N, C-alpha and C positions, 0 to 999 in steps of 0.2 A: 504493500500500501504505500501512497505518498506520505509526505509529512504531515499534512492535515489531517488525515486519516489516521495517523498514528497517535495525535493528540486526542481524540476520541476518547469519550467515556460510555459504558455500557452497562444497561440495567437488565436484568434475569427477571422474566416473570414467574410468578407463582405455578406450579404444576397443574395441569388441568388434564380432563378426558380429552384424548384426541379426537379431533374431529373427522379424521379420516380412517384410523384403523381400530377396530374394537381392541378392547382390553389393554389399550395403551395409553399411557401418560404422558404429556407434552408439555415443552415450555420454549419461551422464545428469548432470544438475545435482543433487546432494543439499542439502538443508538439514542443518545442522550437528547430527549426531546427539545432542550433549549440551544443547543448547539446549531449555529446558523449551516443552512444547507444550501447547496447549489447544485448544478449540473454537473461540475468537474467531481466534486465528493459523491456525487449519487452514481455516477458512471462507473468510478473506482469500486465503490460498495457493491452495487450490482455484479461486476467483474468479480468478485470475491464471495460471491452466494448470497448477499444480501437482497431484499424485497421491500417495495412500497406499500404500505397500507394506509390509505387517508394521508394524516400528516409524518406519519411513523415509518422508519427502515427498521428492520428487523430480519433476523435469520432463525430459524430452528433450532434449538439448543437443548436436545432432549438426553437424559444421562443414560437411558438404556435402548436408544435406539437413533439410528442413523438412516431411516429409509427417504426422508425428504431429500432428493438431490437436486440441486440447480440444474436446469435444462436451457440451451439455446442451440438456435440452428444457424450455421453460417451459409447465410444466404446466396452468396455465389457459387457454392458448391450443390445447392438444393438439386433433387432430380425428382419431377413428378412422377408418383405411381399411376397405374392405369385408373384406379378407383378416385384419385386425385384428378386428374385430367377429367373424368366424368362430372365431379364436383364442380370444377371450373366451369366447364361450358355450360352446366346446367343454369349458372347464375349470372351468364353474361349480359342477363337482361334487367339486373341490378343496376340502380344508380346510386354511386358513391360519394358523398360529400364531407368533408373533413370540417368539423365547427368546434368554437371554443368550449373548454371545458366549464360551461354555467349551467345552472339547474334549469331544465326544462320539463314541463309537466308530462310531454309525450314521452320522453326518456324514463321517467320515474315510472309512469304507468308500465309500461313494457317490462323495465326491471321487476316490478311488483309481479306481473303477470307470469313472468318466468320463474321467480322463485318458488311461487305458488306450485307450478305445473312440475319442473323439474327438480325441485330442492324441497318439497314440504316436510316439516318438522326438523328440517336440519339445522335450526337457529337463526336462519337469517330471513325465513320467510314473514311475511307482515311486516316490511320496515317502515318506519316513519321516515321522513324527508329527511331529518336530520342523520339517521341511521344511514342512508343512500349516499348522502355527502360527507360523512365521516368516512366511510369505508372507500369511497373512489376519488375525491378531490383530494387537493395539498393545496397551500399557498406558495410554495417553491417551486413546484416540479414544472416541466414544460408539458402539460397534458393536453391533449387533444381528443376529440370524440371523433370516430368515422362512423357515419350513419350510411345504413345500408337499405334504400328504397325500392319497392316494386310499385310502380304507378304510383307515388307518393306515399304510399303506405309504409310506414317504418316497419322493416323486417328484423333488423339486428343493429347494435351499437358496439363497437369495441374502444373500450377505453385505453388509450396508449400514452406511454410517456416516451420523449424523445431523449436521447442520452448523446453524447459526444460523438458516438459512431454506431448507434444502433438505436431500436426500438426496444421498448420493453412492453409486452402485451399485460396490462394490469389485470384487464378483466373482460370479457364479453357475454353479452345477453342477448337474448333473440326471443321472438314470437316462436312460441311451442307450436301455434298451428302450422309453421312452415318448416317444421322439423323434417320433411321430407326432401328439403334443400340441403340439409347439412349446412346450416348458414354458419354454428360455430368453426366449421372445418374451412369454409370458403374463407372465413375472417382471416385465418392464418395465412391462408395461401395468398390472399390480396397483400396482408403485411409483409410476406416474404417479397412478394413483387416490389411493392412499394419501399422496400429497404433496399433492394436491388438499384432501383432508380434514383434514390438518393446517395447513392455512394457508401451505404452503410455496410458493416462487416457482418452483424448478426441481428437476430430477433431474439430476445429473451421471452421464455415460456412460462418463467416462474419455477415451480417444483415439481418434480415426477416421482411419484411413488409407484413402485411395480406392482405392489399388492392391491392397489386400489383401481377398480376398474374404470371409474370416472376421469383417471388421469392416462388411461393407457393411450389416447388418442394424440398425446405428446410426443409418443416414440415413434411415431408413423411418418414425421418428416424427415426423411433421410437425407444426407447424414445429420445427425444432432450430436453435439457435445454436451459431457455431463462434467461437473465440478466434484471431482473425488479427490479425497486427501489434499486439498489446497490446489488440485491442478486441474484443468480442462482437458478432457479427452475424448476422442470419437467414442461413440456408442451405437453398434449396429442392431438392428433388429435380431442376430444372433446373440448378442450379448444379451439381449432381453429373453430370449426363449431359455437361455442359460440360467437366469436369475429365477425363472419359473420351478425349475427342477431341484 
C-alpha cells in the first residue's frame, strides 16, 4: 500500500451470523470512518481486497473462515462464452444511460421490488429510503448509475464506482419480471465493454464465495483474478471445479 494507506486506522466489527453461509460467524475490518477518502486511496484499498458499502470501506475479517475472495475481471483479456453472447444479443434493444448518483423514486421502487422478489427475508427487504441511500451512496466516491431501459421502462440499475484504472460494480438490481433477459449478467457484460472503451484494466465484482450459489455467476466471466494470500492470480473454471470436490 502507499504511504497514505499505511497511516490508516482500522476497526473490527463485533462477530455476527454470516449472511451467506449457514452456521458461520462473520466480522469485518472497517477503515476509520473519519479518515478522509479519495479516489487514489479507494483504488489502492480495492486493489488490496477492500469494498465500499455506503460511506464505509471494509473487508471480511473472520477468524475461522476465509471464503470471501475478492474477484476482478481483466477486461482486455475477457472472452465471451456462447451463453454470454446470447445474453448480449438478447439485450441489444435496451437503451443505457449513465446518470448521477442521486435519489430517484423510480430507482428506489425498482430496488424495493427486486429485494422483495429475489431476497425475501434476507434482512435487506422492505428498505426505507435511508436504508437504500446509506447502502449505495457515499459523499466521497465517484459513483454513477447505469440505467437499462426497454421502451423507457426501467429494467435494471447498476451502481458503479469509478476508480483510477477500473470500475467497481457496487450493486445491481433489476426488475424480476425481466429475469428471462438475465439483466444482471448483461449489466456485467456491458460494464466490461465500457471499461475497455475507457482504457481501464479491471472490473471489480466484490467478493466471491465458492459455497454460495448466489455468487457462482461471478466466476463465469473468464478469465478472472482472485486476491488470495495478498496476491492477485488468475482463477479458471477448472480451479472452481477443484474447490467443489
